[in-house]
DRENRO-92935 format. One record per residue (C-alpha): residue in three letters; x, y, z negated. Coordinates in steps of 0.2 Angstrom, whole numbers. Layout:
<timars>
<timar><aa>ala</aa><X>X</X><Y>Y</Y><Z>Z</Z></timar>
...
</timars>
This chain:
<timars>
<timar><aa>met</aa><X>75</X><Y>-190</Y><Z>-37</Z></timar>
<timar><aa>glu</aa><X>82</X><Y>-172</Y><Z>-37</Z></timar>
<timar><aa>gln</aa><X>100</X><Y>-178</Y><Z>-37</Z></timar>
<timar><aa>gln</aa><X>96</X><Y>-189</Y><Z>-21</Z></timar>
<timar><aa>ile</aa><X>89</X><Y>-174</Y><Z>-12</Z></timar>
<timar><aa>ile</aa><X>104</X><Y>-163</Y><Z>-16</Z></timar>
<timar><aa>lys</aa><X>116</X><Y>-177</Y><Z>-10</Z></timar>
<timar><aa>val</aa><X>106</X><Y>-179</Y><Z>6</Z></timar>
<timar><aa>lys</aa><X>107</X><Y>-160</Y><Z>9</Z></timar>
<timar><aa>asn</aa><X>125</X><Y>-158</Y><Z>5</Z></timar>
<timar><aa>lys</aa><X>132</X><Y>-174</Y><Z>14</Z></timar>
<timar><aa>lys</aa><X>121</X><Y>-174</Y><Z>30</Z></timar>
<timar><aa>gly</aa><X>116</X><Y>-155</Y><Z>30</Z></timar>
<timar><aa>val</aa><X>97</X><Y>-160</Y><Z>30</Z></timar>
<timar><aa>arg</aa><X>86</X><Y>-147</Y><Z>23</Z></timar>
<timar><aa>val</aa><X>74</X><Y>-152</Y><Z>9</Z></timar>
<timar><aa>ile</aa><X>59</X><Y>-145</Y><Z>20</Z></timar>
<timar><aa>pro</aa><X>60</X><Y>-151</Y><Z>38</Z></timar>
<timar><aa>gly</aa><X>59</X><Y>-137</Y><Z>50</Z></timar>
<timar><aa>phe</aa><X>62</X><Y>-124</Y><Z>37</Z></timar>
<timar><aa>gly</aa><X>70</X><Y>-111</Y><Z>49</Z></timar>
<timar><aa>leu</aa><X>55</X><Y>-113</Y><Z>62</Z></timar>
<timar><aa>ser</aa><X>42</X><Y>-112</Y><Z>48</Z></timar>
<timar><aa>leu</aa><X>51</X><Y>-96</Y><Z>40</Z></timar>
<timar><aa>gly</aa><X>52</X><Y>-88</Y><Z>57</Z></timar>
<timar><aa>val</aa><X>33</X><Y>-91</Y><Z>61</Z></timar>
<timar><aa>thr</aa><X>29</X><Y>-84</Y><Z>44</Z></timar>
<timar><aa>leu</aa><X>39</X><Y>-68</Y><Z>46</Z></timar>
<timar><aa>phe</aa><X>32</X><Y>-66</Y><Z>63</Z></timar>
<timar><aa>met</aa><X>14</X><Y>-67</Y><Z>57</Z></timar>
<timar><aa>leu</aa><X>18</X><Y>-56</Y><Z>42</Z></timar>
<timar><aa>gly</aa><X>25</X><Y>-43</Y><Z>54</Z></timar>
<timar><aa>ile</aa><X>10</X><Y>-44</Y><Z>66</Z></timar>
<timar><aa>leu</aa><X>-4</X><Y>-45</Y><Z>54</Z></timar>
<timar><aa>ile</aa><X>3</X><Y>-34</Y><Z>39</Z></timar>
<timar><aa>leu</aa><X>19</X><Y>-24</Y><Z>42</Z></timar>
<timar><aa>ile</aa><X>16</X><Y>-17</Y><Z>59</Z></timar>
<timar><aa>pro</aa><X>-2</X><Y>-11</Y><Z>55</Z></timar>
<timar><aa>leu</aa><X>4</X><Y>-3</Y><Z>39</Z></timar>
<timar><aa>ala</aa><X>18</X><Y>5</Y><Z>48</Z></timar>
<timar><aa>ala</aa><X>6</X><Y>12</Y><Z>61</Z></timar>
<timar><aa>ile</aa><X>-3</X><Y>21</Y><Z>47</Z></timar>
<timar><aa>phe</aa><X>13</X><Y>29</Y><Z>41</Z></timar>
<timar><aa>ile</aa><X>17</X><Y>34</Y><Z>59</Z></timar>
<timar><aa>ser</aa><X>0</X><Y>41</Y><Z>63</Z></timar>
<timar><aa>ala</aa><X>0</X><Y>51</Y><Z>47</Z></timar>
<timar><aa>ser</aa><X>17</X><Y>58</Y><Z>51</Z></timar>
<timar><aa>gln</aa><X>9</X><Y>67</Y><Z>66</Z></timar>
<timar><aa>leu</aa><X>3</X><Y>80</Y><Z>53</Z></timar>
<timar><aa>ser</aa><X>15</X><Y>92</Y><Z>45</Z></timar>
<timar><aa>phe</aa><X>17</X><Y>91</Y><Z>26</Z></timar>
<timar><aa>gln</aa><X>5</X><Y>106</Y><Z>23</Z></timar>
<timar><aa>glu</aa><X>-8</X><Y>99</Y><Z>35</Z></timar>
<timar><aa>phe</aa><X>-7</X><Y>82</Y><Z>26</Z></timar>
<timar><aa>val</aa><X>-9</X><Y>90</Y><Z>9</Z></timar>
<timar><aa>ser</aa><X>-23</X><Y>101</Y><Z>15</Z></timar>
<timar><aa>val</aa><X>-32</X><Y>86</Y><Z>22</Z></timar>
<timar><aa>ile</aa><X>-31</X><Y>75</Y><Z>6</Z></timar>
<timar><aa>thr</aa><X>-35</X><Y>89</Y><Z>-6</Z></timar>
<timar><aa>ser</aa><X>-50</X><Y>96</Y><Z>3</Z></timar>
<timar><aa>arg</aa><X>-65</X><Y>96</Y><Z>-8</Z></timar>
<timar><aa>gln</aa><X>-75</X><Y>84</Y><Z>2</Z></timar>
<timar><aa>ile</aa><X>-60</X><Y>71</Y><Z>3</Z></timar>
<timar><aa>val</aa><X>-57</X><Y>73</Y><Z>-16</Z></timar>
<timar><aa>ser</aa><X>-75</X><Y>70</Y><Z>-19</Z></timar>
<timar><aa>gly</aa><X>-74</X><Y>54</Y><Z>-9</Z></timar>
<timar><aa>tyr</aa><X>-59</X><Y>48</Y><Z>-19</Z></timar>
<timar><aa>val</aa><X>-68</X><Y>51</Y><Z>-35</Z></timar>
<timar><aa>val</aa><X>-83</X><Y>42</Y><Z>-30</Z></timar>
<timar><aa>ser</aa><X>-74</X><Y>27</Y><Z>-23</Z></timar>
<timar><aa>leu</aa><X>-62</X><Y>25</Y><Z>-37</Z></timar>
<timar><aa>ser</aa><X>-74</X><Y>28</Y><Z>-51</Z></timar>
<timar><aa>cys</aa><X>-87</X><Y>16</Y><Z>-44</Z></timar>
<timar><aa>ala</aa><X>-74</X><Y>3</Y><Z>-40</Z></timar>
<timar><aa>phe</aa><X>-66</X><Y>4</Y><Z>-58</Z></timar>
<timar><aa>phe</aa><X>-83</X><Y>2</Y><Z>-66</Z></timar>
<timar><aa>ala</aa><X>-88</X><Y>-12</Y><Z>-54</Z></timar>
<timar><aa>ala</aa><X>-71</X><Y>-21</Y><Z>-58</Z></timar>
<timar><aa>leu</aa><X>-74</X><Y>-20</Y><Z>-77</Z></timar>
<timar><aa>ile</aa><X>-92</X><Y>-27</Y><Z>-75</Z></timar>
<timar><aa>asn</aa><X>-84</X><Y>-41</Y><Z>-64</Z></timar>
<timar><aa>ala</aa><X>-71</X><Y>-44</Y><Z>-77</Z></timar>
<timar><aa>val</aa><X>-84</X><Y>-47</Y><Z>-90</Z></timar>
<timar><aa>phe</aa><X>-97</X><Y>-57</Y><Z>-80</Z></timar>
<timar><aa>gly</aa><X>-84</X><Y>-66</Y><Z>-69</Z></timar>
<timar><aa>leu</aa><X>-76</X><Y>-73</Y><Z>-85</Z></timar>
<timar><aa>met</aa><X>-93</X><Y>-79</Y><Z>-91</Z></timar>
<timar><aa>leu</aa><X>-97</X><Y>-87</Y><Z>-75</Z></timar>
<timar><aa>ala</aa><X>-80</X><Y>-96</Y><Z>-74</Z></timar>
<timar><aa>trp</aa><X>-83</X><Y>-102</Y><Z>-92</Z></timar>
<timar><aa>val</aa><X>-100</X><Y>-109</Y><Z>-88</Z></timar>
<timar><aa>leu</aa><X>-94</X><Y>-118</Y><Z>-72</Z></timar>
<timar><aa>val</aa><X>-79</X><Y>-125</Y><Z>-81</Z></timar>
<timar><aa>arg</aa><X>-86</X><Y>-129</Y><Z>-99</Z></timar>
<timar><aa>tyr</aa><X>-104</X><Y>-135</Y><Z>-95</Z></timar>
<timar><aa>gln</aa><X>-112</X><Y>-148</Y><Z>-85</Z></timar>
<timar><aa>phe</aa><X>-130</X><Y>-144</Y><Z>-79</Z></timar>
<timar><aa>pro</aa><X>-141</X><Y>-147</Y><Z>-64</Z></timar>
<timar><aa>gly</aa><X>-137</X><Y>-136</Y><Z>-49</Z></timar>
<timar><aa>met</aa><X>-119</X><Y>-132</Y><Z>-55</Z></timar>
<timar><aa>arg</aa><X>-112</X><Y>-136</Y><Z>-38</Z></timar>
<timar><aa>leu</aa><X>-124</X><Y>-125</Y><Z>-30</Z></timar>
<timar><aa>met</aa><X>-120</X><Y>-111</Y><Z>-42</Z></timar>
<timar><aa>asp</aa><X>-101</X><Y>-114</Y><Z>-39</Z></timar>
<timar><aa>gly</aa><X>-104</X><Y>-113</Y><Z>-20</Z></timar>
<timar><aa>leu</aa><X>-115</X><Y>-97</Y><Z>-21</Z></timar>
<timar><aa>ile</aa><X>-100</X><Y>-88</Y><Z>-29</Z></timar>
<timar><aa>glu</aa><X>-92</X><Y>-89</Y><Z>-12</Z></timar>
<timar><aa>leu</aa><X>-107</X><Y>-81</Y><Z>-3</Z></timar>
<timar><aa>pro</aa><X>-100</X><Y>-63</Y><Z>-4</Z></timar>
<timar><aa>phe</aa><X>-85</X><Y>-69</Y><Z>6</Z></timar>
<timar><aa>ala</aa><X>-95</X><Y>-77</Y><Z>20</Z></timar>
<timar><aa>leu</aa><X>-110</X><Y>-65</Y><Z>21</Z></timar>
<timar><aa>pro</aa><X>-107</X><Y>-50</Y><Z>33</Z></timar>
<timar><aa>thr</aa><X>-105</X><Y>-35</Y><Z>23</Z></timar>
<timar><aa>ala</aa><X>-118</X><Y>-25</Y><Z>33</Z></timar>
<timar><aa>val</aa><X>-131</X><Y>-39</Y><Z>29</Z></timar>
<timar><aa>ala</aa><X>-127</X><Y>-37</Y><Z>10</Z></timar>
<timar><aa>gly</aa><X>-128</X><Y>-18</Y><Z>11</Z></timar>
<timar><aa>ile</aa><X>-145</X><Y>-19</Y><Z>20</Z></timar>
<timar><aa>ser</aa><X>-152</X><Y>-32</Y><Z>7</Z></timar>
<timar><aa>leu</aa><X>-146</X><Y>-22</Y><Z>-8</Z></timar>
<timar><aa>thr</aa><X>-154</X><Y>-6</Y><Z>-1</Z></timar>
<timar><aa>tyr</aa><X>-170</X><Y>-15</Y><Z>2</Z></timar>
<timar><aa>leu</aa><X>-170</X><Y>-23</Y><Z>-16</Z></timar>
<timar><aa>tyr</aa><X>-165</X><Y>-7</Y><Z>-26</Z></timar>
<timar><aa>ser</aa><X>-173</X><Y>7</Y><Z>-16</Z></timar>
<timar><aa>asp</aa><X>-188</X><Y>16</Y><Z>-24</Z></timar>
<timar><aa>lys</aa><X>-200</X><Y>4</Y><Z>-16</Z></timar>
<timar><aa>gly</aa><X>-190</X><Y>-11</Y><Z>-17</Z></timar>
<timar><aa>trp</aa><X>-194</X><Y>-26</Y><Z>-28</Z></timar>
<timar><aa>ile</aa><X>-181</X><Y>-22</Y><Z>-41</Z></timar>
<timar><aa>gly</aa><X>-179</X><Y>-3</Y><Z>-38</Z></timar>
<timar><aa>ser</aa><X>-198</X><Y>1</Y><Z>-40</Z></timar>
<timar><aa>phe</aa><X>-197</X><Y>-5</Y><Z>-58</Z></timar>
<timar><aa>phe</aa><X>-183</X><Y>6</Y><Z>-62</Z></timar>
<timar><aa>asp</aa><X>-191</X><Y>20</Y><Z>-53</Z></timar>
<timar><aa>lys</aa><X>-206</X><Y>20</Y><Z>-64</Z></timar>
<timar><aa>ala</aa><X>-194</X><Y>23</Y><Z>-79</Z></timar>
<timar><aa>gly</aa><X>-186</X><Y>37</Y><Z>-70</Z></timar>
<timar><aa>ile</aa><X>-170</X><Y>28</Y><Z>-65</Z></timar>
<timar><aa>lys</aa><X>-164</X><Y>28</Y><Z>-47</Z></timar>
<timar><aa>ile</aa><X>-152</X><Y>15</Y><Z>-41</Z></timar>
<timar><aa>ala</aa><X>-151</X><Y>17</Y><Z>-22</Z></timar>
<timar><aa>tyr</aa><X>-143</X><Y>32</Y><Z>-15</Z></timar>
<timar><aa>thr</aa><X>-134</X><Y>35</Y><Z>-32</Z></timar>
<timar><aa>arg</aa><X>-117</X><Y>30</Y><Z>-39</Z></timar>
<timar><aa>ile</aa><X>-126</X><Y>16</Y><Z>-48</Z></timar>
<timar><aa>gly</aa><X>-131</X><Y>8</Y><Z>-32</Z></timar>
<timar><aa>ile</aa><X>-113</X><Y>10</Y><Z>-25</Z></timar>
<timar><aa>thr</aa><X>-107</X><Y>1</Y><Z>-41</Z></timar>
<timar><aa>leu</aa><X>-119</X><Y>-13</Y><Z>-39</Z></timar>
<timar><aa>ala</aa><X>-113</X><Y>-16</Y><Z>-21</Z></timar>
<timar><aa>met</aa><X>-95</X><Y>-16</Y><Z>-26</Z></timar>
<timar><aa>val</aa><X>-100</X><Y>-29</Y><Z>-40</Z></timar>
<timar><aa>phe</aa><X>-108</X><Y>-40</Y><Z>-27</Z></timar>
<timar><aa>val</aa><X>-92</X><Y>-41</Y><Z>-16</Z></timar>
<timar><aa>gly</aa><X>-80</X><Y>-41</Y><Z>-30</Z></timar>
<timar><aa>ile</aa><X>-86</X><Y>-54</Y><Z>-42</Z></timar>
<timar><aa>pro</aa><X>-79</X><Y>-69</Y><Z>-33</Z></timar>
<timar><aa>phe</aa><X>-61</X><Y>-63</Y><Z>-35</Z></timar>
<timar><aa>val</aa><X>-63</X><Y>-63</Y><Z>-54</Z></timar>
<timar><aa>val</aa><X>-71</X><Y>-80</Y><Z>-55</Z></timar>
<timar><aa>arg</aa><X>-59</X><Y>-89</Y><Z>-43</Z></timar>
<timar><aa>ala</aa><X>-44</X><Y>-81</Y><Z>-52</Z></timar>
<timar><aa>val</aa><X>-50</X><Y>-87</Y><Z>-69</Z></timar>
<timar><aa>gln</aa><X>-58</X><Y>-103</Y><Z>-65</Z></timar>
<timar><aa>pro</aa><X>-42</X><Y>-114</Y><Z>-61</Z></timar>
<timar><aa>val</aa><X>-33</X><Y>-107</Y><Z>-76</Z></timar>
<timar><aa>leu</aa><X>-47</X><Y>-111</Y><Z>-88</Z></timar>
<timar><aa>glu</aa><X>-48</X><Y>-129</Y><Z>-80</Z></timar>
<timar><aa>lys</aa><X>-30</X><Y>-132</Y><Z>-84</Z></timar>
<timar><aa>leu</aa><X>-31</X><Y>-124</Y><Z>-102</Z></timar>
<timar><aa>asp</aa><X>-26</X><Y>-137</Y><Z>-115</Z></timar>
<timar><aa>arg</aa><X>-41</X><Y>-138</Y><Z>-127</Z></timar>
<timar><aa>gln</aa><X>-30</X><Y>-145</Y><Z>-141</Z></timar>
<timar><aa>tyr</aa><X>-26</X><Y>-127</Y><Z>-146</Z></timar>
<timar><aa>glu</aa><X>-44</X><Y>-123</Y><Z>-148</Z></timar>
<timar><aa>glu</aa><X>-47</X><Y>-139</Y><Z>-159</Z></timar>
<timar><aa>ala</aa><X>-32</X><Y>-135</Y><Z>-169</Z></timar>
<timar><aa>ala</aa><X>-38</X><Y>-117</Y><Z>-173</Z></timar>
<timar><aa>met</aa><X>-55</X><Y>-124</Y><Z>-178</Z></timar>
<timar><aa>met</aa><X>-48</X><Y>-137</Y><Z>-189</Z></timar>
<timar><aa>leu</aa><X>-38</X><Y>-123</Y><Z>-198</Z></timar>
<timar><aa>gly</aa><X>-54</X><Y>-114</Y><Z>-201</Z></timar>
<timar><aa>ala</aa><X>-55</X><Y>-102</Y><Z>-187</Z></timar>
<timar><aa>ser</aa><X>-72</X><Y>-96</Y><Z>-181</Z></timar>
<timar><aa>lys</aa><X>-77</X><Y>-98</Y><Z>-163</Z></timar>
<timar><aa>thr</aa><X>-76</X><Y>-80</Y><Z>-160</Z></timar>
<timar><aa>tyr</aa><X>-58</X><Y>-79</Y><Z>-168</Z></timar>
<timar><aa>thr</aa><X>-53</X><Y>-94</Y><Z>-158</Z></timar>
<timar><aa>phe</aa><X>-59</X><Y>-86</Y><Z>-141</Z></timar>
<timar><aa>phe</aa><X>-51</X><Y>-69</Y><Z>-144</Z></timar>
<timar><aa>arg</aa><X>-35</X><Y>-75</Y><Z>-152</Z></timar>
<timar><aa>val</aa><X>-32</X><Y>-92</Y><Z>-143</Z></timar>
<timar><aa>ile</aa><X>-41</X><Y>-93</Y><Z>-127</Z></timar>
<timar><aa>leu</aa><X>-42</X><Y>-75</Y><Z>-120</Z></timar>
<timar><aa>pro</aa><X>-23</X><Y>-72</Y><Z>-121</Z></timar>
<timar><aa>glu</aa><X>-20</X><Y>-87</Y><Z>-110</Z></timar>
<timar><aa>leu</aa><X>-34</X><Y>-81</Y><Z>-98</Z></timar>
<timar><aa>phe</aa><X>-29</X><Y>-63</Y><Z>-98</Z></timar>
<timar><aa>pro</aa><X>-16</X><Y>-63</Y><Z>-84</Z></timar>
<timar><aa>ala</aa><X>-28</X><Y>-72</Y><Z>-72</Z></timar>
<timar><aa>leu</aa><X>-42</X><Y>-60</Y><Z>-78</Z></timar>
<timar><aa>leu</aa><X>-31</X><Y>-45</Y><Z>-75</Z></timar>
<timar><aa>ala</aa><X>-27</X><Y>-51</Y><Z>-57</Z></timar>
<timar><aa>gly</aa><X>-45</X><Y>-54</Y><Z>-53</Z></timar>
<timar><aa>phe</aa><X>-49</X><Y>-36</Y><Z>-60</Z></timar>
<timar><aa>gly</aa><X>-35</X><Y>-29</Y><Z>-49</Z></timar>
<timar><aa>leu</aa><X>-42</X><Y>-38</Y><Z>-33</Z></timar>
<timar><aa>ala</aa><X>-60</X><Y>-33</Y><Z>-36</Z></timar>
<timar><aa>phe</aa><X>-54</X><Y>-15</Y><Z>-39</Z></timar>
<timar><aa>ala</aa><X>-44</X><Y>-14</Y><Z>-23</Z></timar>
<timar><aa>arg</aa><X>-58</X><Y>-22</Y><Z>-13</Z></timar>
<timar><aa>gly</aa><X>-71</X><Y>-10</Y><Z>-20</Z></timar>
<timar><aa>ile</aa><X>-59</X><Y>5</Y><Z>-16</Z></timar>
<timar><aa>gly</aa><X>-59</X><Y>0</Y><Z>3</Z></timar>
<timar><aa>glu</aa><X>-77</X><Y>-7</Y><Z>4</Z></timar>
<timar><aa>tyr</aa><X>-88</X><Y>0</Y><Z>17</Z></timar>
<timar><aa>gly</aa><X>-101</X><Y>-11</Y><Z>25</Z></timar>
<timar><aa>ser</aa><X>-110</X><Y>-16</Y><Z>9</Z></timar>
<timar><aa>val</aa><X>-109</X><Y>1</Y><Z>2</Z></timar>
<timar><aa>val</aa><X>-113</X><Y>13</Y><Z>16</Z></timar>
<timar><aa>phe</aa><X>-131</X><Y>9</Y><Z>17</Z></timar>
<timar><aa>ile</aa><X>-135</X><Y>10</Y><Z>-2</Z></timar>
<timar><aa>ala</aa><X>-124</X><Y>25</Y><Z>-5</Z></timar>
<timar><aa>gly</aa><X>-135</X><Y>37</Y><Z>6</Z></timar>
<timar><aa>asn</aa><X>-120</X><Y>47</Y><Z>10</Z></timar>
<timar><aa>ile</aa><X>-125</X><Y>62</Y><Z>1</Z></timar>
<timar><aa>pro</aa><X>-110</X><Y>75</Y><Z>2</Z></timar>
<timar><aa>tyr</aa><X>-101</X><Y>77</Y><Z>-14</Z></timar>
<timar><aa>lys</aa><X>-112</X><Y>65</Y><Z>-23</Z></timar>
<timar><aa>thr</aa><X>-111</X><Y>48</Y><Z>-14</Z></timar>
<timar><aa>gln</aa><X>-99</X><Y>49</Y><Z>0</Z></timar>
<timar><aa>ile</aa><X>-86</X><Y>36</Y><Z>-1</Z></timar>
<timar><aa>ala</aa><X>-68</X><Y>38</Y><Z>5</Z></timar>
<timar><aa>pro</aa><X>-70</X><Y>24</Y><Z>19</Z></timar>
<timar><aa>leu</aa><X>-85</X><Y>33</Y><Z>26</Z></timar>
<timar><aa>leu</aa><X>-75</X><Y>49</Y><Z>27</Z></timar>
<timar><aa>ile</aa><X>-61</X><Y>40</Y><Z>37</Z></timar>
<timar><aa>ile</aa><X>-75</X><Y>34</Y><Z>49</Z></timar>
<timar><aa>ser</aa><X>-82</X><Y>51</Y><Z>51</Z></timar>
<timar><aa>lys</aa><X>-64</X><Y>58</Y><Z>55</Z></timar>
<timar><aa>leu</aa><X>-61</X><Y>44</Y><Z>68</Z></timar>
<timar><aa>glu</aa><X>-78</X><Y>49</Y><Z>76</Z></timar>
<timar><aa>gln</aa><X>-72</X><Y>67</Y><Z>77</Z></timar>
<timar><aa>tyr</aa><X>-55</X><Y>60</Y><Z>85</Z></timar>
<timar><aa>lys</aa><X>-46</X><Y>67</Y><Z>71</Z></timar>
<timar><aa>tyr</aa><X>-34</X><Y>52</Y><Z>69</Z></timar>
<timar><aa>gly</aa><X>-21</X><Y>61</Y><Z>59</Z></timar>
<timar><aa>asp</aa><X>-34</X><Y>66</Y><Z>46</Z></timar>
<timar><aa>ala</aa><X>-41</X><Y>48</Y><Z>45</Z></timar>
<timar><aa>thr</aa><X>-24</X><Y>40</Y><Z>43</Z></timar>
<timar><aa>ala</aa><X>-20</X><Y>53</Y><Z>30</Z></timar>
<timar><aa>ile</aa><X>-35</X><Y>48</Y><Z>20</Z></timar>
<timar><aa>ala</aa><X>-31</X><Y>29</Y><Z>23</Z></timar>
<timar><aa>leu</aa><X>-13</X><Y>32</Y><Z>17</Z></timar>
<timar><aa>val</aa><X>-19</X><Y>38</Y><Z>0</Z></timar>
<timar><aa>leu</aa><X>-30</X><Y>23</Y><Z>-2</Z></timar>
<timar><aa>leu</aa><X>-16</X><Y>12</Y><Z>3</Z></timar>
<timar><aa>leu</aa><X>-4</X><Y>19</Y><Z>-9</Z></timar>
<timar><aa>ile</aa><X>-17</X><Y>19</Y><Z>-23</Z></timar>
<timar><aa>ser</aa><X>-21</X><Y>0</Y><Z>-20</Z></timar>
<timar><aa>phe</aa><X>-2</X><Y>-4</Y><Z>-18</Z></timar>
<timar><aa>ser</aa><X>2</X><Y>5</Y><Z>-34</Z></timar>
<timar><aa>leu</aa><X>-12</X><Y>-4</Y><Z>-43</Z></timar>
<timar><aa>met</aa><X>-7</X><Y>-21</Y><Z>-38</Z></timar>
<timar><aa>leu</aa><X>12</X><Y>-17</Y><Z>-42</Z></timar>
<timar><aa>leu</aa><X>6</X><Y>-12</Y><Z>-59</Z></timar>
<timar><aa>ile</aa><X>-4</X><Y>-27</Y><Z>-62</Z></timar>
<timar><aa>asn</aa><X>10</X><Y>-39</Y><Z>-56</Z></timar>
<timar><aa>ser</aa><X>22</X><Y>-30</Y><Z>-68</Z></timar>
<timar><aa>leu</aa><X>10</X><Y>-32</Y><Z>-82</Z></timar>
<timar><aa>gln</aa><X>8</X><Y>-51</Y><Z>-78</Z></timar>
<timar><aa>ile</aa><X>27</X><Y>-54</Y><Z>-78</Z></timar>
<timar><aa>tyr</aa><X>29</X><Y>-44</Y><Z>-94</Z></timar>
<timar><aa>met</aa><X>15</X><Y>-54</Y><Z>-103</Z></timar>
<timar><aa>gln</aa><X>22</X><Y>-71</Y><Z>-97</Z></timar>
<timar><aa>lys</aa><X>40</X><Y>-66</Y><Z>-104</Z></timar>
<timar><aa>phe</aa><X>32</X><Y>-60</Y><Z>-120</Z></timar>
<timar><aa>ser</aa><X>22</X><Y>-76</Y><Z>-122</Z></timar>
<timar><aa>arg</aa><X>37</X><Y>-87</Y><Z>-119</Z></timar>
<timar><aa>ala</aa><X>47</X><Y>-77</Y><Z>-132</Z></timar>
</timars>
């Protein structure tokens, strides 16, 4: 079949994909309009500041505090999502039970639900007088208007990334390796950590990175439950909004540029690790 396609392409000049040139042109056009040009606008707007002004903005105490809050909460939320997202994917793939399709559909809810609605709902539930927050408040634990609440909001919006990254890999995983390991006397725990997890780890790492990047830039679902207490629960996206409201567009884009570079570096690192692990596993 492949030889026939190559002959047609060489003899008559017909491409394997009809309309490839047009398709590629439309793809590059949309890529430029939706991604490259907006990203370039951030760099252009940030260039309005001098280097000293740029450094002064991104290293101010309030901005650094916002970075710390966003990055730390997003990191812990991504870790939680990696653990429980793997468990959810495992249950959805390996077990059959009533309501499984409903649970599988609910995983997509954070994608469809407006983030402001999610933020208001989480604040109502986890406030000191909320259904869940009141129980923790009696034990002296406050959730809303703390970093714990911010982390919970980021967990809510980030867990679908982990589940949807791991689920298809787990579905295609050949179970003969597990059976062979158990026949050789390996325990279930040993089989999971030495046979199954290495195969799922690249997908799990990708889900972790996507959830982490989403948490860093999340605003709608976090801003209500955060309380926006200066130097405690102010997130970086909120500081960007406040700079825009003050018509300080250069300062806002400087903060956004740092978040963009952090997210890009994170995804580049994760992709590099995935490529390395794939080469290592093949070797």
